[in-house]
All heavy atoms as an XYZ file, in Angstrom:
646
protein
N      -9.775     22.349     -5.409
C      -8.446     22.696     -4.904
C      -8.223     21.999     -3.569
O      -9.152     21.835     -2.786
C      -8.310     24.202     -4.740
O      -9.138     24.647     -3.693
N      -6.992     21.609     -3.351
C      -6.656     20.893     -2.128
C      -6.666     21.809     -0.925
O      -6.224     22.948     -1.002
C      -5.236     20.315     -2.232
C      -5.028     19.057     -3.044
C      -3.547     18.722     -3.084
C      -5.801     17.900     -2.450
N      -7.159     21.299      0.183
C      -6.953     21.983      1.450
C      -5.611     21.496      1.994
O      -5.365     20.292      2.055
C      -8.049     21.659      2.464
C      -7.761     22.243      3.834
S      -9.058     21.863      5.074
C      -9.926     23.423      5.094
N      -4.750     22.448      2.330
C      -3.453     22.098      2.901
C      -3.578     22.181      4.420
O      -3.922     23.233      4.959
C      -2.346     23.082      2.445
C      -2.305     23.193      0.917
C      -0.997     22.666      3.030
C      -1.915     21.952      0.197
N      -3.343     21.071      5.087
C      -3.385     21.054      6.545
C      -1.970     20.798      7.054
O      -1.373     19.778      6.740
C      -4.329     19.958      7.077
C      -5.731     20.134      6.473
C      -4.377     20.012      8.609
C      -6.714     19.046      6.887
N      -1.451     21.771      7.788
C      -0.111     21.631      8.340
C      -0.213     21.405      9.841
O      -1.029     22.035     10.516
C       0.702     22.908      8.087
O       0.708     23.227      6.716
N       0.626     20.512     10.337
C       0.684     20.257     11.776
C       2.094     20.588     12.230
O       3.069     20.095     11.658
C       0.358     18.785     12.110
C       0.424     18.553     13.619
C      -1.006     18.395     11.563
N       2.204     21.434     13.241
C       3.526     21.810     13.714
C       4.210     20.627     14.385
O       3.620     19.967     15.241
C       3.425     22.965     14.704
S       5.054     23.479     15.279
N       5.460     20.380     13.989
C       6.254     19.335     14.635
C       7.523     19.932     15.247
O       8.497     19.239     15.475
C       6.613     18.185     13.655
C       5.346     17.443     13.241
C       7.373     18.686     12.443
N       7.487     21.239     15.493
C       8.588     21.877     16.203
C       8.684     21.303     17.606
O       7.789     20.600     18.069
N       9.770     21.640     18.309
C      10.031     20.955     19.579
C       8.902     21.115     20.589
O       8.521     20.158     21.253
C      11.362     21.397     20.175
O      11.423     22.798     20.233
N       8.323     22.301     20.703
C       7.252     22.489     21.687
C       6.044     21.623     21.334
O       5.543     20.868     22.155
C       6.845     23.972     21.791
C       5.765     24.165     22.825
C       6.103     24.313     24.169
C       4.421     24.119     22.476
C       5.122     24.433     25.141
C       3.430     24.237     23.441
C       3.788     24.395     24.767
O       2.812     24.502     25.722
N       5.574     21.745     20.098
C       4.386     20.983     19.702
C       4.656     19.479     19.698
O       3.782     18.685     20.030
C       3.868     21.441     18.344
S       3.073     23.067     18.406
N       5.880     19.117     19.345
C       6.247     17.703     19.370
C       6.007     17.127     20.766
O       5.419     16.056     20.918
C       7.716     17.545     18.967
C       8.210     16.147     19.045
N       7.830     15.172     18.156
C       9.043     15.548     19.923
C       8.421     14.028     18.493
N       9.154     14.231     19.554
N       6.424     17.867     21.782
C       6.218     17.408     23.158
C       4.742     17.389     23.538
O       4.343     16.666     24.439
C       6.986     18.310     24.138
C       8.511     18.226     24.027
C       9.161     19.291     24.898
C       9.000     16.842     24.438
N       3.938     18.192     22.854
C       2.506     18.249     23.128
C       1.722     17.186     22.346
O       0.504     17.137     22.419
C       1.962     19.638     22.763
C       2.579     20.787     23.536
C       2.067     20.877     24.959
O       0.896     20.651     25.217
N       2.943     21.216     25.883
N       2.431     16.392     21.534
C       1.772     15.274     20.864
C       1.461     15.451     19.386
O       0.490     14.893     18.883
N       2.311     16.178     18.681
C       2.089     16.398     17.244
C       1.829     15.117     16.469
O       0.957     15.076     15.605
C       3.318     17.033     16.579
O       3.649     18.247     17.165
N       2.642     14.095     16.758
C       2.539     12.897     15.922
C       1.240     12.141     16.178
O       0.662     11.572     15.261
C       3.791     12.029     16.076
C       4.962     12.728     15.415
C       5.834     13.527     16.144
C       5.130     12.665     14.037
C       6.862     14.222     15.525
C       6.157     13.356     13.407
C       7.018     14.133     14.149
O       8.017     14.832     13.527
N       0.751     12.201     17.414
C      -0.561     11.618     17.699
C      -1.650     12.372     16.942
O      -2.599     11.773     16.428
C      -0.859     11.680     19.207
C       0.093     10.790     20.004
O       0.600      9.804     19.437
O       0.320     11.092     21.187
N      -1.506     13.697     16.882
C      -2.491     14.513     16.172
C      -2.444     14.216     14.672
O      -3.483     14.110     14.011
C      -2.268     16.017     16.451
C      -2.522     16.346     17.932
C      -3.118     16.885     15.532
C      -3.956     16.150     18.421
N      -1.242     14.049     14.126
C      -1.122     13.701     12.700
C      -1.806     12.357     12.426
O      -2.535     12.216     11.440
C       0.361     13.684     12.254
C       0.907     15.121     12.235
C       0.510     13.023     10.879
C       2.409     15.218     12.011
N      -1.617     11.391     13.315
C      -2.282     10.092     13.151
C      -3.797     10.239     13.193
O      -4.514      9.653     12.377
C      -1.838      9.106     14.253
C      -0.396      8.643     14.070
O       0.142      8.776     12.949
O       0.177      8.142     15.050
N      -4.287     11.024     14.146
C      -5.730     11.258     14.256
C      -6.253     11.926     12.996
O      -7.316     11.581     12.486
C      -6.035     12.178     15.454
C      -5.886     11.550     16.813
C      -7.029     10.619     17.188
N      -8.320     11.268     17.367
C      -8.718     11.899     18.471
N      -7.922     11.979     19.522
N      -9.917     12.427     18.537
N      -5.501     12.907     12.507
C      -5.892     13.645     11.321
C      -6.010     12.712     10.116
O      -7.010     12.725      9.397
C      -4.848     14.735     11.062
C      -5.043     15.648      9.863
C      -6.376     16.386      9.952
C      -3.887     16.637      9.780
N      -5.012     11.867      9.928
C      -5.046     10.927      8.798
C      -6.215      9.957      8.935
O      -6.877      9.628      7.944
C      -3.710     10.195      8.687
C      -2.605     11.121      8.207
C      -1.269     10.404      8.122
C      -0.223     11.310      7.482
N       1.125     10.725      7.557
N      -6.472      9.509     10.155
C      -7.603      8.607     10.381
C      -8.924      9.281     10.020
O      -9.767      8.691      9.350
C      -7.656      8.164     11.853
C      -6.544      7.178     12.210
O      -5.896      6.646     11.283
O      -6.339      6.948     13.417
N      -9.105     10.516     10.490
C     -10.359     11.221     10.207
C     -10.523     11.498      8.721
O     -11.618     11.374      8.177
C     -10.417     12.568     10.965
C     -10.861     12.515     12.398
C     -12.262     11.951     12.638
N     -13.365     12.607     11.967
C     -14.023     13.681     12.398
N     -13.657     14.271     13.515
N     -15.045     14.168     11.736
N      -9.432     11.884      8.065
C      -9.505     12.163      6.627
C      -9.937     10.914      5.879
O     -10.789     10.974      4.987
C      -8.153     12.700      6.104
C      -7.946     14.133      6.620
C      -8.100     12.663      4.577
C      -6.561     14.692      6.354
N      -9.401      9.757      6.256
C      -9.813      8.551      5.545
C     -11.225      8.124      5.918
O     -11.981      7.689      5.068
C      -8.790      7.427      5.666
O      -8.721      6.926      6.931
N     -11.611      8.312      7.195
C     -12.990      7.990      7.586
C     -13.995      8.816      6.786
O     -15.063      8.331      6.414
C     -13.227      8.323      9.075
C     -12.719      7.286     10.037
C     -12.717      7.824     11.483
O     -13.524      8.720     11.794
O     -11.887      7.343     12.273
N     -13.637     10.084      6.554
C     -14.542     10.988      5.845
C     -14.365     10.912      4.326
O     -14.979     11.664      3.583
C     -14.305     12.437      6.311
C     -14.447     12.664      7.804
C     -15.877     12.621      8.315
O     -16.800     12.674      7.478
O     -16.067     12.537      9.541
N     -13.459     10.016      3.881
C     -13.193      9.836      2.441
C     -12.739     11.134      1.770
O     -13.183     11.465      0.666
C     -14.448      9.313      1.706
C     -15.086      8.099      2.380
C     -14.412      6.807      1.955
C     -15.143      5.568      2.410
N     -14.779      5.152      3.778
N     -11.857     11.856      2.441
C     -11.404     13.148      1.928
C      -9.958     13.118      1.423
O      -9.363     14.162      1.197
C     -11.521     14.207      3.034
C     -12.937     14.528      3.515
C     -12.886     15.433      4.736
C     -13.752     15.176      2.401
N      -9.419     11.908      1.229
C      -8.002     11.816      0.851
C      -7.657     12.638     -0.391
O      -6.553     13.151     -0.499
C      -7.589     10.357      0.593
C      -7.596      9.474      1.813
C      -8.895      8.699      1.989
O      -9.934      9.110      1.433
O      -8.858      7.679      2.666
N      -8.584     12.723     -1.342
C      -8.307     13.440     -2.590
C      -8.395     14.952     -2.437
O      -8.036     15.683     -3.349
C      -9.312     13.027     -3.684
C      -9.206     11.550     -4.014
O      -8.185     10.931     -3.648
O     -10.147     11.027     -4.630
N      -8.906     15.400     -1.296
C      -9.146     16.836     -1.126
C      -8.221     17.500     -0.114
O      -8.251     18.709      0.054
C     -10.595     17.054     -0.675
C     -11.603     16.567     -1.702
C     -13.011     16.557     -1.123
O     -13.443     17.546     -0.555
N     -13.692     15.431     -1.236
N      -7.398     16.687      0.560
C      -6.554     17.212      1.624
C      -5.108     16.834      1.383
O      -4.812     15.756      0.884
C      -6.908     16.575      2.980
C      -8.364     16.544      3.324
S      -8.811     18.029      4.182
C     -10.417     18.334      3.460
N      -4.217     17.716      1.777
C      -2.808     17.356      1.833
C      -2.309     17.682      3.230
O      -2.460     18.813      3.698
C      -2.006     18.143      0.801
C      -0.549     17.731      0.799
C       0.264     18.437     -0.273
O      -0.292     18.735     -1.346
O       1.446     18.682     -0.017
N      -1.763     16.675      3.901
C      -1.258     16.860      5.264
C       0.247     17.083      5.191
O       0.963     16.329      4.540
C      -1.559     15.623      6.139
C      -0.955     15.778      7.532
C      -3.071     15.399      6.223
N       0.693     18.135      5.848
C       2.124     18.445      5.871
C       2.577     18.654      7.303
O       1.789     19.046      8.153
C       2.394     19.752      5.110
C       2.055     19.685      3.640
C       2.325     21.020      2.988
N       2.041     20.976      1.551
C       2.071     22.043      0.758
N       2.362     23.235      1.261
N       1.807     21.923     -0.531
N       3.859     18.422      7.518
C       4.465     18.783      8.798
C       5.028     20.195      8.629
O       5.560     20.536      7.574
C       5.580     17.814      9.154
N       4.878     21.009      9.655
C       5.374     22.380      9.605
C       6.303     22.609     10.788
O       6.216     21.915     11.789
C       4.204     23.356      9.676
N       7.174     23.590     10.660
C       8.033     23.949     11.778
C       7.641     25.310     12.286
O       7.788     26.314     11.606
C       9.505     23.920     11.378
C       9.998     22.522     11.238
C      10.070     21.921     10.005
C      10.322     21.775     12.363
C      10.478     20.601      9.889
C      10.729     20.459     12.248
C      10.810     19.881     11.006
N       7.084     25.333     13.457
C       6.674     26.533     14.169
C       5.710     27.411     13.397
O       6.042     28.026     12.395
C       7.843     27.382     14.645
S       7.240     28.395     16.002
N       4.495     27.431     13.890
C       3.461     28.283     13.317
C       3.273     29.523     14.192
O       2.320     30.263     14.037
C       2.146     27.484     13.197
C       2.246     26.274     12.256
C       0.996     25.414     12.344
C       2.480     26.716     10.818
N       4.220     29.753     15.102
C       4.231     30.980     15.879
C       3.285     31.012     17.058
O       2.985     32.082     17.583
N       2.796     29.849     17.473
C       1.819     29.827     18.564
C       2.295     28.928     19.700
O       1.496     28.278     20.357
C       0.467     29.308     18.056
C      -0.120     30.120     16.931
C      -0.871     31.321     17.467
C      -1.628     31.999     16.322
N      -2.364     33.167     16.779
N       3.589     28.872     19.932
C       4.119     28.000     20.980
C       3.539     28.385     22.334
O       3.217     29.544     22.570
C       5.635     28.124     21.060
S       6.480     27.781     19.514
N       3.430     27.416     23.197
C       3.014     27.709     24.557
C       1.521     27.705     24.760
O       1.031     28.148     25.784
N       0.774     27.174     23.780
C      -0.689     27.235     23.900
C      -1.286     25.945     24.466
O      -2.461     25.708     24.307
C      -1.301     27.523     22.537
O      -1.050     26.431     21.673
N      -0.471     25.114     25.120
C      -0.976     23.864     25.717
C      -1.679     22.996     24.701
O      -2.848     22.677     24.835
C      -1.905     24.150     26.906
C      -1.206     24.916     27.978
N      -0.152     24.388     28.696
C      -1.363     26.183     28.409
C       0.294     25.305     29.542
N      -0.412     26.393     29.379
N      -0.972     22.664     23.664
C      -1.529     21.819     22.620
C      -0.715     22.037     21.374
O       0.303     22.735     21.385
N      -1.161     21.447     20.304
C      -0.438     21.470     19.037
C      -1.034     22.561     18.148
O      -2.243     22.771     18.136
C      -0.563     20.078     18.372
C       0.076     20.054     16.996
C       0.065     19.015     19.280
N      -0.178     23.229     17.396
C      -0.668     24.205     16.428
C      -0.886     23.537     15.078
O      -0.074     22.713     14.642
C       0.334     25.354     16.261
O       0.448     26.073     17.466
N      -1.985     23.892     14.449
C      -2.308     23.378     13.117
C      -2.663     24.547     12.231
O      -3.075     25.603     12.714
C      -3.507     22.434     13.171
C      -3.271     21.198     14.005
S      -4.731     20.116     14.038
C      -4.793     19.516     12.349
N      -2.518     24.351     10.928
C      -2.883     25.393      9.979
C      -3.769     24.766      8.915
O      -3.406     23.756      8.314
C      -1.612     25.977      9.362
C      -1.817     27.209      8.533
C      -0.445     27.745      8.129
C      -0.583     28.950      7.229
N       0.736     29.349      6.699
N      -4.940     25.339      8.732
C      -5.887     24.878      7.709
C      -5.868     25.920      6.614
O      -6.394     27.018      6.794
C      -7.286     24.739      8.312
C      -7.345     23.716      9.430
C      -7.126     24.085     10.736
C      -7.599     22.380      9.148
C      -7.170     23.147     11.762
C      -7.646     21.434     10.163
C      -7.424     21.820     11.462
N      -5.206     25.613      5.486
C      -4.914     26.621      4.466
C      -4.183     27.781      5.142
O      -3.062     27.599      5.563
C      -6.180     27.038      3.709
C      -6.658     25.938      2.764
O      -5.822     25.122      2.320
O      -7.861     25.876      2.485
N      -4.826     28.939      5.292
C      -4.119     30.087      5.879
C      -4.508     30.366      7.323
O      -4.056     31.340      7.907
C      -4.389     31.344      5.046
C      -3.814     31.202      3.644
O      -2.736     30.579      3.504
O      -4.446     31.687      2.692
N      -5.358     29.523      7.882
C      -5.865     29.790      9.231
C      -5.146     28.937     10.268
O      -5.204     27.712     10.216
C      -7.371     29.495      9.265
C      -8.061     30.030     10.472
C      -9.585     30.090     10.286
O     -10.093     29.656      9.228
O     -10.246     30.565     11.217
N      -4.467     29.596     11.194
C      -3.729     28.882     12.238
C      -4.629     28.671     13.455
O      -5.305     29.587     13.907
C      -2.458     29.646     12.651
C      -1.750     28.929     13.824
C      -1.504     29.781     11.475
N      -4.648     27.429     13.931
C      -5.424     27.074     15.115
C      -4.439     26.489     16.117
O      -3.700     25.568     15.795
C      -6.488     26.007     14.770
C      -7.309     25.648     16.002
C      -7.384     26.490     13.640
N      -4.421     27.044     17.317
C      -3.480     26.523     18.304
C      -4.230     25.821     19.414
O      -5.447     25.921     19.527
C      -2.619     27.660     18.861
O      -3.435     28.629     19.458
N      -3.490     25.093     20.214
C      -4.096     24.422     21.362
C      -4.881     23.171     21.016
O      -5.800     22.795     21.727
N      -4.502     22.509     19.917
C      -5.209     21.283     19.542
C      -4.683     20.121     20.387
O      -3.469     19.919     20.491
C      -5.021     20.967     18.041
C      -5.799     19.716     17.659
C      -5.469     22.157     17.183
N      -5.607     19.378     20.985
C      -5.248     18.245     21.835
C      -6.063     17.027     21.403
O      -6.979     17.139     20.582
C      -5.579     18.535     23.312
O      -7.002     18.717     23.423
C      -4.865     19.775     23.826
N      -5.743     15.886     21.978
C      -6.541     14.687     21.701
C      -8.008     14.932     22.060
O      -8.914     14.453     21.385
C      -6.012     13.493     22.517
C      -4.650     12.996     22.073
C      -4.719     12.168     20.799
O      -5.756     11.978     20.185
N      -3.564     11.678     20.377
N      -8.232     15.690     23.134
C      -9.599     15.909     23.610
C     -10.437     16.772     22.677
O     -11.635     16.562     22.540
C      -9.578     16.570     25.000
C      -9.081     15.603     26.069
O      -9.102     14.376     25.823
O      -8.665     16.078     27.138
N      -9.807     17.783     22.065
C     -10.607     18.680     21.221
C     -10.396     18.462     19.731
O     -10.955     19.186     18.914
C     -10.365     20.153     21.613
C      -8.959     20.631     21.300
O      -8.218     20.036     20.518
N      -8.561     21.734     21.911
N      -9.597     17.460     19.381
C      -9.267     17.267     17.968
C     -10.499     17.137     17.072
O     -10.598     17.787     16.033
C      -8.350     16.045     17.759
C      -8.144     15.768     16.303
C      -7.236     16.510     15.577
C      -8.921     14.829     15.643
C      -7.089     16.307     14.203
C      -8.781     14.624     14.279
C      -7.859     15.362     13.564
N     -11.436     16.288     17.463
C     -12.602     16.070     16.598
C     -13.403     17.348     16.398
O     -13.897     17.623     15.305
C     -13.496     14.946     17.131
C     -12.928     13.574     16.798
O     -12.300     13.376     15.762
N     -13.138     12.620     17.687
N     -13.511     18.142     17.451
C     -14.223     19.419     17.355
C     -13.524     20.355     16.356
O     -14.163     20.988     15.516
C     -14.302     20.066     18.738
C     -14.860     21.453     18.717
N     -16.198     21.712     18.508
C     -14.249     22.652     18.839
C     -16.385     23.035     18.510
N     -15.221     23.615     18.712
N     -12.197     20.421     16.462
C     -11.421     21.281     15.559
C     -11.579     20.794     14.113
O     -11.828     21.579     13.197
C      -9.931     21.303     15.973
C      -9.065     21.982     14.912
C      -9.774     22.013     17.321
N     -11.466     19.485     13.922
C     -11.599     18.926     12.570
C     -12.973     19.255     11.992
O     -13.085     19.701     10.853
C     -11.382     17.410     12.625
C     -11.341     16.766     11.258
C     -10.139     16.623     10.585
C     -12.503     16.295     10.653
C     -10.087     16.029      9.334
C     -12.468     15.704      9.407
C     -11.256     15.563      8.746
N     -14.005     19.041     12.794
C     -15.367     19.319     12.320
C     -15.514     20.783     11.921
O     -16.097     21.112     10.900
C     -16.398     18.982     13.411
C     -16.438     17.482     13.712
O     -15.877     16.680     12.942
O     -17.046     17.113     14.742
N     -14.970     21.649     12.769
C     -15.147     23.091     12.539
C     -14.370     23.592     11.340
O     -14.874     24.391     10.551
C     -14.695     23.829     13.800
C     -14.998     25.309     13.776
C     -14.681     25.975     15.107
O     -14.421     25.320     16.123
N     -14.691     27.282     15.107
N     -13.120     23.151     11.191
C     -12.258     23.729     10.154
C     -12.227     22.928      8.867
O     -11.842     23.455      7.835
C     -10.849     23.930     10.695
C     -10.799     25.026     11.725
C     -10.929     24.732     13.072
C     -10.700     26.353     11.337
C     -10.924     25.734     14.027
C     -10.705     27.369     12.282
C     -10.816     27.060     13.622
O     -10.824     28.054     14.553
N     -12.603     21.666      8.914
C     -12.580     20.848      7.694
C     -13.991     20.569      7.196
O     -14.323     20.890      6.057
C     -11.829     19.521      7.927
C     -11.875     18.659      6.677
C     -10.372     19.809      8.310
N     -14.830     19.995      8.044
C     -16.142     19.571      7.564
C     -17.075     20.722      7.245
O     -17.940     20.612      6.379
C     -16.807     18.624      8.574
C     -16.056     17.312      8.824
C     -16.882     16.403      9.712
C     -15.701     16.596      7.519
N     -16.895     21.850      7.956
C     -17.795     22.985      7.691
C     -17.383     23.808      6.493
O     -18.064     24.737      6.120
C     -17.920     23.860      8.942
C     -18.724     23.164     10.028
C     -19.021     24.055     11.211
C     -19.824     23.285     12.253
N     -19.849     24.008     13.546
N     -16.209     23.491      5.901
C     -15.753     24.254      4.740
C     -16.526     23.824      3.508
O     -16.832     22.670      3.337
C     -14.251     24.044      4.511
C     -13.381     24.663      5.587
C     -13.399     26.184      5.523
C     -12.371     26.831      6.424
N     -12.879     27.533      7.567
């Protein structure tokens, strides 16, 4: 079954760098050869505005405060450990 990964592109997260995070996400998915197992979607507001970073959702789990600095850690924790 596909893992659905949503990245918030609402106005707050957009200003925090959503599109950079989406690019990083796509890069990591292809590096890890997971294209067949993941679907990346844009989402509008995951209810975690104001967390100094971008909100992402891995299936049903919302993670807020994702930044360029912690992206790899978040990816490892929520994608690779599944």
